[in-house]
C-alpha positions in Angstrom: -13.2 21.4 6.8 -12.0 24.3 8.2 -9.0 23.0 9.6 -8.6 21.8 6.0 -9.7 25.4 4.2 -8.9 27.5 6.9 -6.2 29.6 4.7 -7.0 33.0 3.3 -7.9 33.3 -0.3 -4.6 34.4 -1.5 -2.7 31.2 0.2 -4.9 29.1 -1.5 -4.3 30.7 -4.9 -0.7 30.6 -4.2 -1.2 26.9 -3.4 -3.4 25.9 -6.3 -1.3 28.3 -8.7 2.0 26.1 -7.6 0.6 22.8 -8.0 -0.9 23.7 -11.7 2.7 25.3 -12.4 4.4 22.0 -11.2 2.0 19.6 -13.5 2.7 21.8 -16.5 6.2 21.7 -16.1 6.1 18.0 -15.2 4.3 17.3 -18.4 6.9 19.4 -20.3 9.6 17.5 -18.9 7.9 14.3 -20.2 7.7 15.5 -23.6 11.7 16.6 -23.4 10.7 20.1 -23.4 13.3 22.9 -22.5 10.8 24.1 -19.8 12.0 21.2 -17.1 15.1 23.3 -16.1 12.9 25.3 -13.4 11.7 22.5 -11.7 14.3 22.4 -8.9 13.5 26.2 -8.0 9.8 25.4 -8.2 10.6 22.4 -5.9 12.0 24.9 -3.6 8.7 27.0 -3.6 6.8 23.8 -2.9 9.1 23.0 -0.2 7.8 26.6 1.6 4.3 26.0 0.4 4.6 22.8 2.5 6.4 24.5 5.5 3.5 27.3 5.4 0.4 25.0 4.5 1.3 21.2 5.2 -2.1 20.1 5.7 -3.5 21.5 2.7 -0.6 20.3 0.5 -1.0 16.9 2.0 -4.7 16.5 1.3 -4.0 17.7 -2.0 -1.2 14.9 -2.1 -4.0 12.2 -1.0 -6.4 13.5 -3.4 -4.1 13.2 -6.7 -2.3 10.2 -5.6 -4.5 7.8 -7.8 -3.7 10.1 -10.6 0.1 10.0 -10.7 2.1 9.1 -13.4 5.7 8.0 -13.4 8.0 10.1 -15.8 11.7 9.5 -16.3 12.7 13.3 -15.4 16.5 12.3 -16.0 18.1 8.9 -17.5 17.8 6.6 -15.0 15.6 8.2 -12.7 12.1 8.3 -12.3 9.4 10.1 -10.5 5.7 9.5 -10.0 4.7 12.9 -10.5 3.2 15.1 -9.1 2.8 12.8 -5.7 6.5 11.9 -5.3 7.1 15.6 -5.2 4.4 16.2 -2.8 5.8 13.9 -0.2 9.3 14.7 -0.4 8.5 18.3 0.3 6.6 17.2 3.4 9.6 15.3 4.6 11.5 18.3 6.3 8.0 19.4 7.6 7.4 15.9 9.5 10.6 16.2 10.9 10.2 19.9 11.8 6.9 19.4 13.6 8.3 16.4 15.4 9.3 18.5 18.0 6.5 20.7 18.6 3.6 17.8 18.7 4.8 14.4 18.6 3.7 12.6 21.5 1.7 9.8 19.4 5.0 9.5 17.4 6.9 8.8 20.8 4.2 6.5 22.1 4.2 4.6 18.9 8.1 4.1 18.5 8.2 2.4 21.7 5.7 -0.5 21.0 6.1 -3.8 19.3 5.0 -2.7 15.8 7.0 0.7 16.3 9.9 -1.1 17.3 9.8 -3.6 14.5 9.5 -0.6 11.8 12.9 0.9 13.4 14.5 -2.3 13.1 13.2 -2.7 9.4 14.7 0.3 8.6 18.0 -0.1 10.5 18.3 -3.4 8.2 17.7 -1.8 4.8 20.5 0.7 5.7 22.9 -1.9 6.7 21.9 -3.9 3.8 22.7 -0.9 1.7 25.7 -0.5 2.9 26.9 -4.4 1.9 24.7 -4.1 -1.2 25.8 -5.8 -4.4 24.1 -2.5 -6.3 24.4 0.1 -4.2 23.1 2.9 -6.5 20.0 0.8 -6.6 19.7 0.1 -3.2 20.2 3.7 -1.9 17.6 4.9 -4.4 15.1 2.8 -3.0 16.0 3.5 0.8 15.3 6.9 -0.3 12.2 6.4 -2.0 10.9 4.4 1.4 12.2 7.3 3.7 10.1 10.4 1.9 6.9 8.1 1.7 7.5 7.1 5.3 7.4 11.0 6.2 4.5 11.8 4.0 2.3 8.6 4.8 3.2 7.6 8.7 5.0 10.4 10.5 2.9 13.2 8.9 -0.2 11.3 9.5 0.7 10.3 13.0 1.0 14.3 13.6 -2.3 15.1 12.2 -4.1 11.9 13.9 -3.0 13.3 17.1 -4.7 16.6 17.0 -7.4 16.0 14.5 -8.8 11.9 14.7 -11.3 12.5 12.3 -9.0 12.2 9.5 -8.0 8.5 10.1 -10.8 7.7 8.2 -10.9 11.0 6.0 -8.0 10.2 4.3 -9.7 7.4 2.7 -12.6 9.6 1.5 -10.0 12.1 -0.2 -8.3 8.7 -2.1 -11.9 7.8 -3.3 -12.7 10.6 -6.1 -9.3 9.9 -7.8 -9.5 6.3 -8.1 -13.3 6.5 -9.1 -12.1 8.5 -12.2 -9.0 6.1 -12.9 -10.9 2.9 -12.3 -13.5 4.5 -15.2 -11.0 5.1 -17.2 -9.4 2.0 -17.5 -12.3 0.3 -17.6 -13.7 2.1 -20.6 -10.3 1.3 -22.3 -10.4 -2.5 -21.1 -13.9 -2.5 -22.6 -12.6 -1.8 -26.0 -11.0 -5.1 -25.7 -13.6 -7.0 -24.5 -12.7 -7.0 -21.0 -10.2 -9.7 -22.3 -7.3 -11.4 -19.8 -4.9 -10.7 -22.5 -5.0 -6.8 -22.0 -5.7 -6.6 -18.3 -1.9 -5.6 -17.6 -1.7 -3.1 -20.2 -4.8 -1.2 -20.1 -4.0 0.2 -16.2 -1.0 2.1 -17.4 0.2 4.8 -17.3 -1.9 5.0 -13.8 -0.2 1.7 -12.6 2.5 -0.8 -13.2 0.1 -3.6 -14.2 -2.8 -5.2 -13.1 -1.6 -6.5 -9.7 -1.0 -2.8 -8.1 -4.1 -1.4 -9.7 -6.4 -4.4 -8.1 -4.6 -4.4 -4.6 -5.2 -0.7 -4.4 -9.2 -1.0 -5.3 -9.4 -4.0 -3.4 -8.3 -2.2 0.0 -10.8 0.9 -0.7 -13.5 -1.3 -1.7 -13.0 -3.3 1.5 -12.9 -0.4 3.8 -15.9 1.3 2.3 -17.8 -2.0 1.9 -17.2 -2.5 5.6 -18.1 0.9 6.5 -21.8 0.7 4.4 -22.5 -2.5 6.6 -21.2 -1.0 10.2 -20.6 2.6 10.2 -22.4 5.1 11.8 -23.0 7.8 9.0 -22.5 8.0 5.3 -23.1 4.4 4.7 -25.2 4.8 1.5 -22.3 6.7 -0.1 -20.0 4.3 1.2 -21.5 1.3 -0.5 -22.0 3.4 -3.9 -18.3 4.1 -4.4 -17.5 0.4 -3.5 -19.7 -1.4 -6.3 -17.4 -0.2 -9.5 -14.1 -0.4 -7.2 -15.3 -4.2 -6.8 -15.9 -4.4 -10.3 -12.7 -3.1 -11.1 -11.1 -5.8 -9.3 -13.0 -8.7 -10.7 -11.8 -7.3 -14.4 -8.3 -7.1 -13.2 -8.1 -10.7 -13.5 -5.6 -10.6 -10.5 -6.3 -13.8 -8.6 -4.3 -12.6 -5.2 -6.7 -9.6 -5.0 -9.9 -11.9 -5.7 -8.7 -13.9 -2.7 -8.0 -11.1 -1.1 -11.9 -10.1 -1.3 -12.8 -13.6 -0.1 -10.5 -13.2 2.7 -11.5 -9.9 3.6 -14.9 -10.9 3.8 -14.1 -13.8 5.8 -12.3 -12.3 8.1 -14.6 -9.1 8.7 -18.0 -11.6 9.1 -15.4 -13.6 11.6 -14.6 -10.8 13.8 -18.1 -9.6 13.7 -19.2 -12.6 14.7 -16.8 -13.2 17.5 -18.1 -10.0 18.9 -21.6 -10.3 18.8 -22.3 -14.1 18.6 -19.2 -16.1 19.3 -20.8 -19.7 19.3 -22.6 -19.3 15.9 -19.6 -18.0 14.3 -17.2 -20.6 15.2 -19.8 -23.4 13.8 -20.4 -21.5 10.8 -16.0 -21.0 10.3 -15.7 -24.9 10.7 -18.5 -25.3 7.8 -17.3 -22.6 5.6 -13.8 -23.5 6.2 -14.3 -26.9 5.4 -16.0 -26.2 2.0 -13.2 -23.9 0.8 -10.3 -26.3 1.8 -12.2 -29.0 0.0 -12.3 -26.7 -3.1 -8.7 -25.7 -2.8 -7.9 -29.5 -2.6 -10.0 -30.4 -5.6 -8.4 -27.3 -7.8 -4.8 -28.4 -6.9 -5.4 -32.0 -8.3 -7.4 -30.9 -11.2 -4.6 -28.8 -12.5 -1.6 -31.1 -11.0 -3.3 -33.8 -13.6 -3.2 -31.3 -16.6 -6.5 -29.4 -16.2 -6.8 -26.8 -18.8 -8.7 -23.4 -18.0 -10.0 -20.8 -19.9 -8.3 -17.5 -19.0 -11.3 -15.5 -19.4 -13.2 -17.6 -17.6 -13.3 -15.8 -14.1 -14.2 -18.8 -12.0 -11.6 -21.0 -13.3 -9.1 -18.2 -13.0 -9.8 -17.7 -9.1 -9.6 -21.7 -9.0 -6.2 -22.1 -10.6 -5.0 -19.7 -7.8 -4.2 -23.1 -5.7 -2.8 -24.9 -8.9 1.2 -25.5 -8.4 1.1 -27.5 -11.7 -0.6 -26.6 -14.9 -0.6 -23.0 -14.1 2.8 -21.2 -15.9 2.1 -18.2 -13.4 2.2 -20.3 -10.5 4.9 -22.3 -11.4 7.2 -19.4 -12.3 6.5 -17.8 -8.9 7.9 -21.1 -7.4 10.6 -20.7 -9.5 11.4 -17.3 -8.4 11.1 -18.1 -4.9 13.6 -20.9 -5.4 16.2 -18.3 -6.5 15.2 -16.2 -3.6 15.9 -19.1 -1.1 19.2 -19.7 -3.0 20.5 -16.1 -2.7 19.5 -16.2 1.2 21.9 -19.2 1.4 24.7 -17.3 -0.3 24.2 -14.0 1.6 22.2 -15.0 4.8 22.8 -12.0 6.9 23.4 -8.7 4.9 21.5 -10.2 1.7 22.1 -8.7 -1.6 20.9 -5.3 -0.9 17.2 -3.6 -1.3 15.9 -3.3 -4.7 19.1 -6.1 -6.1 16.8 -9.2 -6.2 15.8 -8.3 -10.2 19.4 -7.8 -11.1 21.2 -10.7 -9.3 18.3 -13.8 -9.4 19.1 -14.9 -12.7 22.4 -17.2 -11.9 20.0 -18.3 -8.9 17.3 -20.3 -11.1 17.4 -24.0 -11.1 16.7 -25.5 -14.7 14.3 -27.8 -13.0 12.1 -25.3 -12.3 12.1 -23.2 -15.3 8.6 -22.5 -17.3 7.8 -21.3 -20.4 7.6 -18.1 -19.1 11.2 -17.8 -17.5 13.4 -15.3 -18.5 17.2 -15.0 -18.2 17.5 -11.2 -19.2 18.6 -10.6 -15.5 17.0 -7.3 -15.1 13.6 -7.7 -15.1 10.8 -9.1 -12.8 10.6 -9.7 -9.0 10.5 -12.4 -6.1 6.8 -12.1 -6.4 6.5 -12.1 -2.4 7.1 -9.5 -0.2 8.5 -12.1 2.2 11.1 -13.9 -0.2 12.2 -10.5 -1.4 13.3 -9.9 2.1 14.8 -13.1 2.2 16.7 -12.5 -0.8 17.6 -8.8 -0.3 18.1 -8.6 3.5 19.0 -11.9 4.6 17.7 -13.5 7.6 17.2 -10.6 9.6 15.0 -9.0 7.0 13.2 -12.3 6.7 12.2 -12.5 10.5 11.0 -9.0 10.8 9.0 -9.4 7.8 7.3 -12.0 9.2 7.1 -10.6 12.8 5.6 -7.5 11.5 2.7 -9.3 9.8 2.0 -11.0 13.0 2.4 -8.4 15.2 0.0 -6.2 13.0 -2.6 -8.9 12.7 -2.8 -9.2 16.3 -3.2 -5.5 17.1 -6.3 -5.6 14.5 -7.8 -8.6 15.5 -7.3 -7.6 19.6 -8.1 -4.1 18.9 -11.7 -5.0 17.3 -12.7 -7.4 19.8 -11.8 -5.3 22.8 -12.7 -1.7 21.3 -15.4 0.6 22.5 -18.5 1.1 19.9 -17.2 4.6 18.4 -14.1 2.8 17.3 -15.1 -0.6 16.4 -16.0 0.3 12.8 -12.9 1.7 11.8 -10.9 -1.0 13.6 -13.5 -3.6 11.3 -12.5 -1.4 8.2 -9.1 -1.2 8.5 -8.9 -4.9 8.9 -11.1 -5.9 6.1 -8.8 -3.3 4.1 -5.4 -4.6 5.3 -6.7 -8.6 5.2 -7.7 -8.1 1.5 -3.6 -7.0 0.9 -1.9 -9.9 2.7 -2.4 -12.7 0.0 -0.6 -10.1 -2.5 2.0 -9.6 0.2 2.6 -13.3 -0.1 2.5 -13.7 -3.4 3.6 -10.1 -4.9 5.9 -7.6 -4.4 4.1 -4.3 -4.7 5.7 -2.2 -1.7 7.9 0.0 -4.5 4.4 1.2 -6.0 3.5 4.5 -4.6 0.1 3.9 -4.2 0.8 0.8 -2.2 3.5 2.1 -0.1 1.3 4.9 0.7 -2.0 2.9 1.7 0.4 0.6 3.8 1.8 3.5 5.5 -1.3 5.2 6.1 -3.0 2.0 7.4 -0.1 1.8 10.2 -0.5 5.3 11.1 -3.9 4.7 11.6 -3.8 1.6 13.4 -0.9 3.1 15.9 -3.4 5.9 16.8 -6.4 3.7 17.2 -4.4 1.8 19.5 -3.7 4.6 21.6 -7.0 5.8 22.0 -8.3 2.3 22.8 -5.6 1.9 25.5 -6.2 5.5 27.0 -9.5 6.6 26.2 -8.7 9.5 24.3 -6.3 10.7 21.2 -2.7 12.0 23.0 -3.3 16.0 23.7 -0.4 17.8 22.1 2.3 18.8 24.3 1.0 21.9 26.1 -1.1 24.2 25.2 1.9 26.3 23.9 2.7 23.5 21.8 -0.6 23.0 20.4 -0.8 26.5 19.4 2.5 26.5 17.8 1.5 23.0 15.9 -1.7 24.5 14.8 -0.2 27.6 13.4 2.6 25.4 11.5 0.1 22.9 10.2 -1.7 26.2 8.2 -5.2 25.9 10.7 
């Protein structure tokens, strides 16, 4: 903690004063108060703070991320405050530090995962040039850029010098998340923890129950796995995980429920393959057969008109596998068909980032329409990261998205099975956490939500850092002693 709090008292007061003033002015802006005018000047001051004390500001960003609220600062442009402003301020700092201490970044870019991420970003830029909605696409790419700067580039620079931050960032996210979970659960309890209100009680912290449950499931899986295999603080991790799991359960997000099941199965499978391979293979066959039989039974039941109660948790979970008899699932198929039709019309450049919601209406087919199908043409998404990439980025985006998913999965599995004992727990925690997100990746589109994009980018940075240490035996040193000292001064430590 010395590196985090190693600033003079006056410096800390300036930082907290600036943060407090920023929050106050942001709330004033939300209430249409004339005090919003000083925000640009305050933003410049925040950039100065970022340059002077970037590590401290980044830690504050992680702490307030779960508490951030999206506000329309000006018509047609919304920011998630204060996290977006912090992330934007850190972007130039990340580029500034690249020339001083960036060996981990340079190595990561040359790996298959790094090359894929660079290629995906290039496809985003090219697709923006040919976008049918250039302003929407440009805004989305700008958002991804500053998110990547604050949650991918900057963490790589931090992990290079302080490897302990590969798990500490999760710890910083937990208090705010527990507070938000408690507030949302209390509000939900007023409605009897019913399904009908599950998408509304999460506001203003989350758009709906999907990103809320995804974020909670990620942290819950990480903490639960740490409680089982970690080296220390295992009881605290378990105590923090319990309310997060309950939050996921009463979110009624079936994809996150499935994510918890798959994360538990993946964690048990990998742990077993590392410790008792033969027993694990037998158990995998038995459990996989039972799970597959139940899924098939659920599909047949709902296809034949089976009815389920929305507030029945078990029946809700079983309905995840139904392609008929469930309006939510049927509408997903409708959106995927529309995305396929969009891909056929513009196969190489797509319609542009963030353009699906305004373009998909004319690509819907009446045969796949449902009772919740909308023709407004300005709402909804493709309900899949992969199908969204197909519609918005064309074949290049679709192929790269699938390849990215496969490479991340391969790195996680190979890394854990080959990791030394000191790194194995972190690998397993990261694996279960990311596996919990994979069902959402397949059936929802959440990367445009700040908490989810931060979660994904931070995980990728952690994975790159772990891979480097696993392969070469130690974190990469800073580029020379002078470079290390200079980097430390810029970090504010």
